[in-house]
C-alpha positions as CSV (number, residue, x, y, z in Angstrom):
1,M,-55.7,20.3,43.1
2,S,-54.7,17.1,41.4
3,E,-51.5,16.7,39.4
4,L,-51.6,16.6,35.6
5,P,-51.0,13.2,33.9
6,G,-47.5,13.0,32.6
7,Y,-48.4,13.1,28.9
8,L,-50.2,16.4,29.5
9,A,-47.5,17.9,31.6
10,L,-45.0,17.1,28.8
11,A,-47.3,18.4,26.0
12,W,-48.0,21.7,27.9
13,G,-44.3,22.3,28.8
14,K,-45.0,21.9,32.5
15,Q,-42.5,18.9,32.7
16,E,-39.2,18.2,31.0
17,R,-38.5,15.0,29.2
18,P,-36.2,12.9,31.4
19,T,-32.6,13.1,30.3
20,R,-31.5,9.6,31.4
21,G,-31.6,6.7,29.0
22,P,-31.3,6.8,25.2
23,K,-32.1,10.0,23.4
24,P,-35.7,9.8,22.1
25,G,-36.0,9.2,18.4
26,L,-39.5,10.7,18.2
27,S,-41.3,13.5,19.8
28,L,-44.7,13.7,21.4
29,E,-45.6,16.6,18.9
30,R,-44.8,14.3,15.9
31,I,-46.9,11.4,17.3
32,V,-49.8,13.7,18.0
33,A,-49.5,15.3,14.5
34,A,-49.4,11.9,12.9
35,G,-52.5,10.9,14.9
36,V,-54.4,14.0,13.8
37,A,-53.3,13.3,10.1
38,V,-54.5,9.7,10.3
39,A,-57.8,10.6,12.0
40,D,-58.3,13.4,9.4
41,A,-57.9,11.0,6.5
42,E,-59.4,7.8,7.9
43,G,-61.6,8.9,10.7
44,L,-61.2,7.8,14.4
45,A,-62.1,4.2,13.4
46,G,-58.7,4.1,11.4
47,L,-56.7,5.3,14.3
48,S,-54.5,2.7,15.9
49,M,-51.1,2.8,17.5
50,S,-49.9,0.5,14.8
51,R,-51.1,2.9,12.1
52,I,-49.6,6.0,13.8
53,A,-46.3,4.0,14.2
54,A,-46.2,3.3,10.5
55,E,-46.7,7.0,9.9
56,V,-43.7,8.1,12.0
57,G,-41.5,5.2,10.9
58,A,-41.4,3.5,14.4
59,K,-42.5,0.2,16.0
60,P,-45.9,0.4,17.7
61,M,-44.6,-0.4,21.2
62,S,-42.1,2.5,21.0
63,L,-45.0,5.0,21.1
64,Y,-45.8,3.9,24.6
65,R,-42.7,5.7,25.7
66,Y,-44.5,8.9,24.9
67,V,-48.2,8.2,25.6
68,G,-49.6,5.6,27.9
69,S,-52.5,4.5,25.6
70,K,-54.5,5.2,22.6
71,D,-57.1,7.1,24.8
72,D,-54.3,9.4,26.1
73,L,-53.3,10.1,22.5
74,V,-56.9,10.9,21.5
75,I,-56.9,13.4,24.5
76,L,-53.7,15.0,23.2
77,M,-55.1,15.2,19.7
78,I,-58.1,17.0,21.0
79,D,-55.9,19.4,23.0
80,H,-53.8,20.0,19.9
81,A,-57.0,20.9,17.9
82,G,-57.6,23.6,20.4
83,G,-54.6,25.6,19.2
84,P,-51.6,27.0,21.0
85,R,-51.7,28.1,24.6
86,R,-51.2,31.7,25.5
């Protein structure tokens, strides 16, 4: 069985966020929620890391500490739309 990508392991509570380094100013949940809100209002064509960063009050490159790419973010948004895990 293959290992989960890091962003999914974090989102699903299977991996803890590293405690080393500066305390994160954002959360994966907040970034995903902002992505869903932008896509809901503007469609997927309006979804960009810059646009999401503006929504959460961060610099675009800081989002890459939480998600590896826009594609990873879209996967998390789809996962989020599926509702909570039991």
